[in-house]
One Martini backbone bead per residue (centre of mass of N, CA, C, O) as a GRO file, in nm:
protein
  372
    1UNK     BB    1   0.096   0.037   0.024
    2UNK     BB    2   0.058   0.369  -0.038
    3UNK     BB    3   0.197   0.653   0.109
    4UNK     BB    4   0.079   0.965   0.192
    5UNK     BB    5   0.288   1.262   0.256
    6UNK     BB    6   0.156   1.465   0.039
    7UNK     BB    7   0.030   1.770  -0.110
    8UNK     BB    8  -0.039   1.878  -0.401
    9UNK     BB    9  -0.063   2.151  -0.573
   10UNK     BB   10  -0.331   2.332  -0.714
   11UNK     BB   11  -0.269   2.512  -1.036
   12UNK     BB   12  -0.502   2.438  -1.281
   13UNK     BB   13  -0.760   2.556  -1.123
   14UNK     BB   14  -0.983   2.777  -1.190
   15UNK     BB   15  -1.145   3.040  -1.058
   16UNK     BB   16  -1.355   3.255  -0.971
   17UNK     BB   17  -1.332   3.596  -0.977
   18UNK     BB   18  -1.499   3.665  -0.711
   19UNK     BB   19  -1.292   3.569  -0.492
   20UNK     BB   20  -1.133   3.846  -0.489
   21UNK     BB   21  -1.414   4.000  -0.368
   22UNK     BB   22  -1.448   3.805  -0.128
   23UNK     BB   23  -1.564   3.854   0.207
   24UNK     BB   24  -1.548   3.709   0.482
   25UNK     BB   25  -1.689   3.642   0.770
   26UNK     BB   26  -1.659   3.815   1.096
   27UNK     BB   27  -1.701   3.718   1.395
   28UNK     BB   28  -1.749   3.734   1.708
   29UNK     BB   29  -1.536   3.733   1.980
   30UNK     BB   30  -1.368   3.527   2.243
   31UNK     BB   31  -1.203   3.562   2.511
   32UNK     BB   32  -1.051   3.438   2.757
   33UNK     BB   33  -1.233   3.465   3.040
   34UNK     BB   34  -1.508   3.572   2.906
   35UNK     BB   35  -1.780   3.758   2.820
   36UNK     BB   36  -2.004   3.742   2.555
   37UNK     BB   37  -2.055   4.077   2.373
   38UNK     BB   38  -2.023   4.035   2.024
   39UNK     BB   39  -2.320   3.879   1.899
   40UNK     BB   40  -2.616   3.929   2.012
   41UNK     BB   41  -2.692   3.741   2.234
   42UNK     BB   42  -2.874   3.577   2.459
   43UNK     BB   43  -2.806   3.590   2.802
   44UNK     BB   44  -3.027   3.351   2.879
   45UNK     BB   45  -3.041   3.190   2.636
   46UNK     BB   46  -3.246   2.956   2.563
   47UNK     BB   47  -3.544   2.852   2.525
   48UNK     BB   48  -3.677   2.617   2.723
   49UNK     BB   49  -3.877   2.486   2.520
   50UNK     BB   50  -3.657   2.430   2.305
   51UNK     BB   51  -3.488   2.228   2.465
   52UNK     BB   52  -3.704   2.012   2.492
   53UNK     BB   53  -3.761   1.972   2.189
   54UNK     BB   54  -3.476   1.896   2.109
   55UNK     BB   55  -3.455   1.637   2.288
   56UNK     BB   56  -3.714   1.491   2.159
   57UNK     BB   57  -3.549   1.427   1.876
   58UNK     BB   58  -3.328   1.206   1.923
   59UNK     BB   59  -3.495   0.944   1.800
   60UNK     BB   60  -3.511   1.110   1.491
   61UNK     BB   61  -3.215   1.155   1.353
   62UNK     BB   62  -3.254   0.943   1.103
   63UNK     BB   63  -3.428   1.163   0.987
   64UNK     BB   64  -3.548   1.362   0.773
   65UNK     BB   65  -3.641   1.660   0.724
   66UNK     BB   66  -3.869   1.895   0.659
   67UNK     BB   67  -3.830   2.075   0.374
   68UNK     BB   68  -4.095   2.273   0.431
   69UNK     BB   69  -4.161   2.337   0.725
   70UNK     BB   70  -4.465   2.319   0.813
   71UNK     BB   71  -4.495   2.366   1.119
   72UNK     BB   72  -4.337   2.636   1.123
   73UNK     BB   73  -4.499   2.787   0.908
   74UNK     BB   74  -4.769   2.773   1.057
   75UNK     BB   75  -4.677   2.916   1.317
   76UNK     BB   76  -4.585   3.180   1.179
   77UNK     BB   77  -4.848   3.255   1.040
   78UNK     BB   78  -5.014   3.281   1.300
   79UNK     BB   79  -4.835   3.485   1.454
   80UNK     BB   80  -4.833   3.710   1.197
   81UNK     BB   81  -5.086   3.702   0.999
   82UNK     BB   82  -5.030   3.490   0.769
   83UNK     BB   83  -4.955   3.290   0.513
   84UNK     BB   84  -4.780   3.006   0.438
   85UNK     BB   85  -4.707   3.115   0.140
   86UNK     BB   86  -4.529   3.362   0.293
   87UNK     BB   87  -4.319   3.133   0.377
   88UNK     BB   88  -3.964   3.099   0.465
   89UNK     BB   89  -3.712   2.868   0.557
   90UNK     BB   90  -3.386   2.903   0.710
   91UNK     BB   91  -3.032   2.888   0.757
   92UNK     BB   92  -3.085   3.134   0.844
   93UNK     BB   93  -3.095   3.453   0.713
   94UNK     BB   94  -2.841   3.424   0.542
   95UNK     BB   95  -2.951   3.223   0.334
   96UNK     BB   96  -3.174   3.410   0.221
   97UNK     BB   97  -2.981   3.613   0.093
   98UNK     BB   98  -2.863   3.407  -0.107
   99UNK     BB   99  -3.131   3.329  -0.244
  100UNK     BB  100  -3.194   3.608  -0.354
  101UNK     BB  101  -2.947   3.624  -0.537
  102UNK     BB  102  -3.002   3.358  -0.695
  103UNK     BB  103  -3.297   3.452  -0.804
  104UNK     BB  104  -3.226   3.786  -0.892
  105UNK     BB  105  -2.907   3.796  -0.959
  106UNK     BB  106  -2.731   3.902  -1.213
  107UNK     BB  107  -2.468   3.954  -1.378
  108UNK     BB  108  -2.408   4.306  -1.307
  109UNK     BB  109  -2.612   4.362  -1.109
  110UNK     BB  110  -2.771   4.576  -0.879
  111UNK     BB  111  -2.703   4.646  -0.530
  112UNK     BB  112  -2.855   4.805  -0.249
  113UNK     BB  113  -2.689   4.976   0.028
  114UNK     BB  114  -2.501   5.010   0.298
  115UNK     BB  115  -2.191   5.053   0.436
  116UNK     BB  116  -2.289   5.040   0.753
  117UNK     BB  117  -2.339   4.702   0.757
  118UNK     BB  118  -2.428   4.404   0.684
  119UNK     BB  119  -2.209   4.190   0.505
  120UNK     BB  120  -2.402   3.970   0.361
  121UNK     BB  121  -2.497   4.140   0.123
  122UNK     BB  122  -2.226   4.142  -0.023
  123UNK     BB  123  -2.176   3.843  -0.035
  124UNK     BB  124  -2.425   3.750  -0.198
  125UNK     BB  125  -2.377   3.931  -0.443
  126UNK     BB  126  -2.086   3.837  -0.516
  127UNK     BB  127  -2.147   3.533  -0.551
  128UNK     BB  128  -2.343   3.640  -0.816
  129UNK     BB  129  -2.202   3.888  -0.967
  130UNK     BB  130  -2.270   4.140  -0.837
  131UNK     BB  131  -2.336   4.491  -0.768
  132UNK     BB  132  -2.231   4.713  -0.517
  133UNK     BB  133  -2.420   4.984  -0.372
  134UNK     BB  134  -2.308   5.232  -0.144
  135UNK     BB  135  -2.435   5.411   0.148
  136UNK     BB  136  -2.389   5.620   0.376
  137UNK     BB  137  -2.451   5.686   0.684
  138UNK     BB  138  -2.679   5.892   0.885
  139UNK     BB  139  -2.666   5.893   1.204
  140UNK     BB  140  -2.676   5.562   1.164
  141UNK     BB  141  -2.861   5.585   0.909
  142UNK     BB  142  -3.028   5.530   0.648
  143UNK     BB  143  -3.003   5.685   0.319
  144UNK     BB  144  -3.286   5.700   0.149
  145UNK     BB  145  -3.268   5.956  -0.020
  146UNK     BB  146  -3.014   5.870  -0.181
  147UNK     BB  147  -3.106   5.582  -0.269
  148UNK     BB  148  -3.344   5.676  -0.455
  149UNK     BB  149  -3.143   5.785  -0.685
  150UNK     BB  150  -3.083   5.498  -0.815
  151UNK     BB  151  -3.372   5.535  -0.994
  152UNK     BB  152  -3.283   5.707  -1.202
  153UNK     BB  153  -3.273   5.804  -1.500
  154UNK     BB  154  -2.988   5.646  -1.677
  155UNK     BB  155  -2.956   5.424  -1.470
  156UNK     BB  156  -2.904   5.140  -1.334
  157UNK     BB  157  -3.129   4.922  -1.215
  158UNK     BB  158  -3.194   4.796  -0.933
  159UNK     BB  159  -3.276   4.470  -0.812
  160UNK     BB  160  -3.176   4.518  -0.506
  161UNK     BB  161  -3.270   4.589  -0.158
  162UNK     BB  162  -3.093   4.642   0.150
  163UNK     BB  163  -3.254   4.661   0.478
  164UNK     BB  164  -3.148   4.742   0.802
  165UNK     BB  165  -3.418   4.698   1.055
  166UNK     BB  166  -3.235   4.742   1.252
  167UNK     BB  167  -2.913   4.842   1.251
  168UNK     BB  168  -2.614   4.669   1.164
  169UNK     BB  169  -2.435   4.835   1.428
  170UNK     BB  170  -2.624   5.091   1.543
  171UNK     BB  171  -2.955   5.043   1.613
  172UNK     BB  172  -3.104   5.190   1.413
  173UNK     BB  173  -3.391   5.360   1.247
  174UNK     BB  174  -3.668   5.344   1.031
  175UNK     BB  175  -3.967   5.440   0.970
  176UNK     BB  176  -4.261   5.377   0.835
  177UNK     BB  177  -4.271   5.636   0.663
  178UNK     BB  178  -3.993   5.611   0.541
  179UNK     BB  179  -4.035   5.340   0.396
  180UNK     BB  180  -4.286   5.415   0.238
  181UNK     BB  181  -4.159   5.643   0.074
  182UNK     BB  182  -3.941   5.472  -0.058
  183UNK     BB  183  -4.123   5.253  -0.195
  184UNK     BB  184  -4.264   5.457  -0.393
  185UNK     BB  185  -3.969   5.489  -0.554
  186UNK     BB  186  -3.981   5.190  -0.620
  187UNK     BB  187  -3.984   4.966  -0.837
  188UNK     BB  188  -4.166   4.671  -0.889
  189UNK     BB  189  -3.884   4.520  -1.009
  190UNK     BB  190  -3.780   4.565  -0.712
  191UNK     BB  191  -3.628   4.419  -0.443
  192UNK     BB  192  -3.717   4.450  -0.095
  193UNK     BB  193  -3.516   4.410   0.197
  194UNK     BB  194  -3.624   4.348   0.533
  195UNK     BB  195  -3.403   4.340   0.798
  196UNK     BB  196  -3.546   4.209   1.122
  197UNK     BB  197  -3.360   4.075   1.353
  198UNK     BB  198  -3.445   4.317   1.592
  199UNK     BB  199  -3.759   4.376   1.615
  200UNK     BB  200  -3.842   4.266   1.903
  201UNK     BB  201  -3.683   4.519   2.047
  202UNK     BB  202  -3.861   4.722   1.936
  203UNK     BB  203  -4.040   5.025   2.080
  204UNK     BB  204  -4.136   5.197   1.862
  205UNK     BB  205  -4.433   5.320   1.717
  206UNK     BB  206  -4.260   5.377   1.431
  207UNK     BB  207  -4.227   5.107   1.356
  208UNK     BB  208  -4.258   4.902   1.115
  209UNK     BB  209  -4.543   4.766   0.936
  210UNK     BB  210  -4.503   4.493   0.756
  211UNK     BB  211  -4.786   4.402   0.659
  212UNK     BB  212  -4.862   4.667   0.529
  213UNK     BB  213  -4.627   4.678   0.327
  214UNK     BB  214  -4.683   4.403   0.187
  215UNK     BB  215  -4.968   4.483   0.080
  216UNK     BB  216  -4.873   4.733  -0.094
  217UNK     BB  217  -4.578   4.579  -0.145
  218UNK     BB  218  -4.489   4.294  -0.329
  219UNK     BB  219  -4.158   4.376  -0.328
  220UNK     BB  220  -4.155   4.263  -0.028
  221UNK     BB  221  -3.917   4.134   0.215
  222UNK     BB  222  -3.906   3.968   0.533
  223UNK     BB  223  -3.661   3.929   0.790
  224UNK     BB  224  -3.598   3.671   1.030
  225UNK     BB  225  -3.502   3.542   1.369
  226UNK     BB  226  -3.378   3.296   1.626
  227UNK     BB  227  -3.093   3.416   1.736
  228UNK     BB  228  -3.184   3.629   1.945
  229UNK     BB  229  -3.440   3.628   2.134
  230UNK     BB  230  -3.452   3.292   2.132
  231UNK     BB  231  -3.154   3.159   2.149
  232UNK     BB  232  -3.077   3.001   1.836
  233UNK     BB  233  -2.794   3.037   1.692
  234UNK     BB  234  -2.690   2.726   1.686
  235UNK     BB  235  -2.937   2.631   1.473
  236UNK     BB  236  -3.024   2.797   1.233
  237UNK     BB  237  -3.300   3.014   1.220
  238UNK     BB  238  -3.494   3.144   0.957
  239UNK     BB  239  -3.715   3.398   0.796
  240UNK     BB  240  -3.960   3.468   0.541
  241UNK     BB  241  -4.177   3.744   0.417
  242UNK     BB  242  -4.410   3.727   0.136
  243UNK     BB  243  -4.486   3.691  -0.164
  244UNK     BB  244  -4.561   3.396  -0.308
  245UNK     BB  245  -4.383   3.440  -0.561
  246UNK     BB  246  -4.122   3.498  -0.412
  247UNK     BB  247  -4.111   3.240  -0.247
  248UNK     BB  248  -4.102   3.043  -0.489
  249UNK     BB  249  -3.832   3.142  -0.603
  250UNK     BB  250  -3.668   3.058  -0.350
  251UNK     BB  251  -3.745   2.753  -0.351
  252UNK     BB  252  -3.591   2.686  -0.620
  253UNK     BB  253  -3.290   2.747  -0.460
  254UNK     BB  254  -3.332   2.546  -0.240
  255UNK     BB  255  -3.246   2.328  -0.031
  256UNK     BB  256  -3.418   2.049   0.077
  257UNK     BB  257  -3.244   2.028   0.382
  258UNK     BB  258  -3.170   2.315   0.546
  259UNK     BB  259  -3.337   2.236   0.812
  260UNK     BB  260  -3.336   2.082   1.089
  261UNK     BB  261  -3.524   1.894   1.293
  262UNK     BB  262  -3.446   2.020   1.570
  263UNK     BB  263  -3.469   2.316   1.484
  264UNK     BB  264  -3.769   2.318   1.417
  265UNK     BB  265  -3.876   2.228   1.694
  266UNK     BB  266  -3.748   2.459   1.860
  267UNK     BB  267  -3.886   2.696   1.711
  268UNK     BB  268  -4.177   2.629   1.776
  269UNK     BB  269  -4.142   2.643   2.085
  270UNK     BB  270  -4.028   2.932   2.105
  271UNK     BB  271  -4.276   3.078   1.983
  272UNK     BB  272  -4.459   2.969   2.243
  273UNK     BB  273  -4.258   3.129   2.451
  274UNK     BB  274  -4.371   3.403   2.598
  275UNK     BB  275  -4.217   3.433   2.864
  276UNK     BB  276  -3.930   3.451   2.747
  277UNK     BB  277  -3.977   3.696   2.576
  278UNK     BB  278  -4.048   3.893   2.806
  279UNK     BB  279  -3.791   3.862   2.976
  280UNK     BB  280  -3.590   3.949   2.756
  281UNK     BB  281  -3.704   4.234   2.706
  282UNK     BB  282  -3.684   4.337   2.996
  283UNK     BB  283  -3.379   4.309   3.026
  284UNK     BB  284  -3.309   4.494   2.786
  285UNK     BB  285  -3.446   4.751   2.885
  286UNK     BB  286  -3.289   4.789   3.146
  287UNK     BB  287  -3.008   4.795   3.012
  288UNK     BB  288  -3.050   5.032   2.822
  289UNK     BB  289  -3.119   5.250   3.033
  290UNK     BB  290  -2.860   5.220   3.196
  291UNK     BB  291  -2.656   5.284   2.975
  292UNK     BB  292  -2.754   5.566   2.900
  293UNK     BB  293  -2.688   5.690   3.173
  294UNK     BB  294  -2.387   5.612   3.192
  295UNK     BB  295  -2.289   5.742   2.922
  296UNK     BB  296  -2.373   6.029   2.990
  297UNK     BB  297  -2.195   6.058   3.246
  298UNK     BB  298  -1.925   5.986   3.076
  299UNK     BB  299  -1.943   6.119   2.774
  300UNK     BB  300  -2.049   5.908   2.567
  301UNK     BB  301  -2.114   5.813   2.259
  302UNK     BB  302  -2.435   5.715   2.106
  303UNK     BB  303  -2.679   5.511   1.972
  304UNK     BB  304  -2.993   5.485   1.954
  305UNK     BB  305  -3.167   5.188   2.040
  306UNK     BB  306  -3.368   4.894   1.887
  307UNK     BB  307  -3.196   4.677   2.042
  308UNK     BB  308  -2.937   4.442   2.191
  309UNK     BB  309  -2.745   4.698   2.136
  310UNK     BB  310  -2.442   4.905   2.131
  311UNK     BB  311  -2.310   5.203   1.982
  312UNK     BB  312  -1.981   5.314   2.068
  313UNK     BB  313  -1.795   5.606   2.124
  314UNK     BB  314  -1.441   5.605   2.220
  315UNK     BB  315  -1.225   5.808   2.090
  316UNK     BB  316  -1.067   5.553   1.977
  317UNK     BB  317  -0.938   5.280   1.907
  318UNK     BB  318  -1.120   4.996   1.917
  319UNK     BB  319  -0.896   4.790   1.995
  320UNK     BB  320  -0.838   4.924   2.268
  321UNK     BB  321  -1.114   4.877   2.398
  322UNK     BB  322  -1.120   4.572   2.373
  323UNK     BB  323  -0.873   4.517   2.553
  324UNK     BB  324  -0.975   4.648   2.816
  325UNK     BB  325  -1.240   4.477   2.842
  326UNK     BB  326  -1.101   4.204   2.867
  327UNK     BB  327  -0.973   4.277   3.149
  328UNK     BB  328  -1.292   4.288   3.258
  329UNK     BB  329  -1.445   4.020   3.121
  330UNK     BB  330  -1.508   4.129   2.815
  331UNK     BB  331  -1.651   4.080   2.488
  332UNK     BB  332  -1.624   4.286   2.205
  333UNK     BB  333  -1.693   4.485   1.912
  334UNK     BB  334  -1.523   4.583   1.654
  335UNK     BB  335  -1.596   4.842   1.388
  336UNK     BB  336  -1.373   4.853   1.166
  337UNK     BB  337  -1.508   4.659   0.947
  338UNK     BB  338  -1.743   4.897   0.909
  339UNK     BB  339  -1.579   5.187   0.933
  340UNK     BB  340  -1.574   5.212   1.265
  341UNK     BB  341  -1.282   5.294   1.432
  342UNK     BB  342  -1.435   5.430   1.718
  343UNK     BB  343  -1.615   5.166   1.754
  344UNK     BB  344  -1.846   4.974   1.951
  345UNK     BB  345  -2.010   4.658   2.018
  346UNK     BB  346  -2.271   4.597   2.269
  347UNK     BB  347  -2.415   4.368   2.442
  348UNK     BB  348  -2.693   4.326   2.624
  349UNK     BB  349  -2.682   4.208   2.946
  350UNK     BB  350  -2.619   4.140   3.235
  351UNK     BB  351  -2.566   4.332   3.500
  352UNK     BB  352  -2.272   4.236   3.572
  353UNK     BB  353  -2.170   4.276   3.272
  354UNK     BB  354  -2.236   4.570   3.229
  355UNK     BB  355  -2.048   4.669   3.458
  356UNK     BB  356  -1.784   4.578   3.326
  357UNK     BB  357  -1.800   4.768   3.089
  358UNK     BB  358  -1.801   5.037   3.250
  359UNK     BB  359  -1.535   4.994   3.392
  360UNK     BB  360  -1.369   4.988   3.131
  361UNK     BB  361  -1.454   5.270   3.020
  362UNK     BB  362  -1.340   5.431   3.254
  363UNK     BB  363  -1.049   5.344   3.218
  364UNK     BB  364  -1.018   5.440   2.927
  365UNK     BB  365  -1.066   5.748   2.995
  366UNK     BB  366  -0.782   5.755   3.175
  367UNK     BB  367  -0.621   5.709   2.936
  368UNK     BB  368  -0.394   5.768   2.720
  369UNK     BB  369  -0.375   5.880   2.403
  370UNK     BB  370  -0.324   5.762   2.100
  371UNK     BB  371  -0.166   5.805   1.815
  372UNK     BB  372  -0.287   5.834   1.453
   0.00000   0.00000   0.00000
């Protein structure tokens, strides 16, 4: 028998050109011996009902999952007051972004989004050889007024628009009237994606009423996730809601068994766990209000948030703030990769962990500033 001792380099297989433009996602990291507040996960863990449902599937793991996710789609339709034909379930909402690009973006077609926003919109577009046109955020919010000019006559008409609302990483939002006004300016043959991963935490009465928007504008699809409020980030369950024709187009490019059996069961149970939802939102509200008071007293700038995290201006390189906070036992996210080089993103956690963050920020403010 011949023993293989080395791997020859493969130098003759050309790759797609887009690989040179594709930037892999960089998730929030956790330093050793710290509490992770860098990925906007639920500090209370998963919904208890979801854990029970997950364990109950153990003896069925030899079976393929329901490729259509019927039980979860029915539960979501009832919960949101839409029809099951308006629901698609994905392996996290990230997968749905890729499906949207696969179904709608031809090579060379334009996709519009913000510059300082979730990077997976760029990833999905680039993966299918689309062209991303980005607009800088203004005061942390999507500049819808400038984005609407992308549809002026004489310029290539964008095929898809990605709007993150509330925006990651700033936590800011555009109101129902803002979105409605923007949608009236978007042609009917352009798909508008409202990524509402943090919508459950939004408390403003002016937050967009997605069902109303979907009824008026059939070219709108809304994305949600079980990763944040429901604490199921490790299971990868997201979903989209839109016009049945749009949903059918996405189903055409979906893998047959994209969401696992245990994940589907856990998501159904989590959706029905109203008590956990309420406790999680209450904890987040208390933490948000506490942070706002503390940051104002400390004189640090931040964006008012409608989510479960805060974008804080530390007035020095973000990597320096991350290092100091790690010494206080918490890992937070530098926003340099978003183009916000003096900002950090901090998940609102449990009281004792929030206090560690503020202790670290106070120490940071006392340190001499490095020259840049």
